[in-house]
C-alpha positions in Angstrom: -21.3 56.6 12.3 -20.9 60.0 10.6 -19.8 62.8 12.9 -21.1 66.3 12.0 -20.7 69.3 14.3 -19.6 67.0 17.2 -22.7 64.8 17.0 -22.8 61.2 15.9 -25.6 60.6 13.4 -27.2 57.2 13.4 -26.1 55.0 10.4 -29.5 53.4 9.7 -31.4 56.7 9.3 -32.0 58.6 6.1 -30.0 61.8 5.6 -33.0 64.1 5.8 -34.1 62.5 9.2 -30.6 62.1 10.7 -29.7 65.8 10.2 -32.5 66.7 12.6 -30.5 65.2 15.4 -28.4 68.4 15.3 -29.7 71.1 17.6 -31.0 74.0 15.5 -31.7 71.9 12.4 -35.3 71.0 11.8 -37.2 69.5 8.8 -37.4 72.8 7.0 -33.7 73.5 7.3 -32.8 70.0 6.2 -34.3 70.6 2.8 -32.0 73.6 2.3 -28.9 71.7 3.6 -29.6 68.7 1.3 -30.2 71.0 -1.7 -27.1 73.2 -1.2 -24.8 70.2 -0.6 -26.2 68.4 -3.7 -26.9 65.1 -1.8 -30.0 62.9 -2.1 -31.9 63.1 1.1 -33.2 59.6 0.7 -29.7 58.1 1.1 -28.8 56.4 4.4 -26.0 57.9 6.5 -24.0 54.7 6.2 -24.0 55.1 2.4 -22.5 58.6 2.4 -18.9 59.1 1.3 -16.4 61.3 3.3 -16.7 63.9 0.6 -20.5 64.1 1.0 -20.2 64.3 4.8 -17.6 67.1 4.3 -20.0 69.0 2.0 -22.8 68.8 4.5 -20.5 70.0 7.3 -19.4 73.0 5.2 -22.9 74.0 4.4 -24.0 73.7 8.0 -20.9 75.7 9.2 -21.4 78.5 6.7 -25.2 78.9 6.6 -26.5 77.9 10.0 -25.9 78.5 13.7 -26.1 75.1 15.3 -25.2 73.2 18.5 -23.0 75.1 21.0 -23.2 78.5 19.2 -26.9 78.4 19.1 -27.3 77.1 22.7 -25.0 80.0 23.9 -27.0 82.6 22.0 -30.3 81.3 23.4 -28.8 81.4 26.9 -27.6 84.9 26.4 -31.0 86.0 25.2 -32.7 84.6 28.3 -30.0 86.1 30.6 -30.7 89.5 28.9 -34.4 89.2 29.4 -33.9 88.4 33.1 -31.5 91.4 33.6 -33.9 93.9 32.1 -36.7 92.5 34.2 -39.3 92.2 31.5 -42.3 89.9 31.8 -40.7 87.1 29.8 -37.5 87.3 31.9 -39.5 87.1 35.2 -41.3 84.0 33.9 -38.0 82.3 33.0 -36.7 83.1 36.5 -39.7 81.7 38.2 -39.7 78.6 35.9 -43.2 79.3 34.5 -44.4 79.3 30.8 -43.2 82.5 29.1 -45.5 82.5 26.0 -48.9 83.1 27.4 -50.0 79.6 28.2 -52.5 79.0 31.0 -51.1 77.7 34.3 -54.3 77.2 36.4 -54.9 73.7 35.0 -51.9 72.9 33.0 -48.1 73.6 32.8 -47.2 70.6 35.0 -43.9 70.1 33.2 -42.7 73.6 34.0 -44.2 73.8 37.5 -43.4 70.3 38.7 -45.5 68.0 40.8 -48.6 69.2 42.5 -48.1 70.5 46.0 -51.4 70.1 47.9 -52.0 73.0 50.3 -54.3 72.6 53.3 -55.2 69.0 52.8 -53.7 66.0 54.7 -54.3 62.3 54.4 -56.4 60.7 57.1 -53.6 58.6 58.6 -51.2 61.5 58.7 -53.8 63.7 60.4 -54.5 61.0 63.0 -50.8 60.7 63.8 -50.5 64.5 64.2 -53.5 64.6 66.5 -52.1 61.7 68.7 -48.8 63.4 69.1 -50.5 66.7 69.9 -52.6 65.3 72.9 -50.9 65.6 76.3 -50.4 62.4 78.2 -53.1 61.7 80.8 -52.0 61.8 84.5 -53.2 59.2 87.0 
């Protein structure tokens, strides 16, 4: 396996697909990386030489912010938004969508499982009623 920026790229994938495993590199950026490093994007990772892997690494290091650096920058941006108390920062703090999506019927991924309010299942309600009744005296 080729190791670039601390990430092991899968051997059986094409170069242009495998580079998208790096955080911060998408399909558009891959075209630029392959072009600047003068490597055929159709080649498989296992067929790359050490020289070619080194060229890809140098291009990524010089041209792009990837992996840990990018993750840190994104975290700093979110922290700044929270500190200044803007709308987007508040949405991040509350764990809600920050880009204007509706939350009345969707956003289950961000909001988590549904929490039903005011409705109980019949068997649970019956147990509650039984325990609430005082014992009859004889």
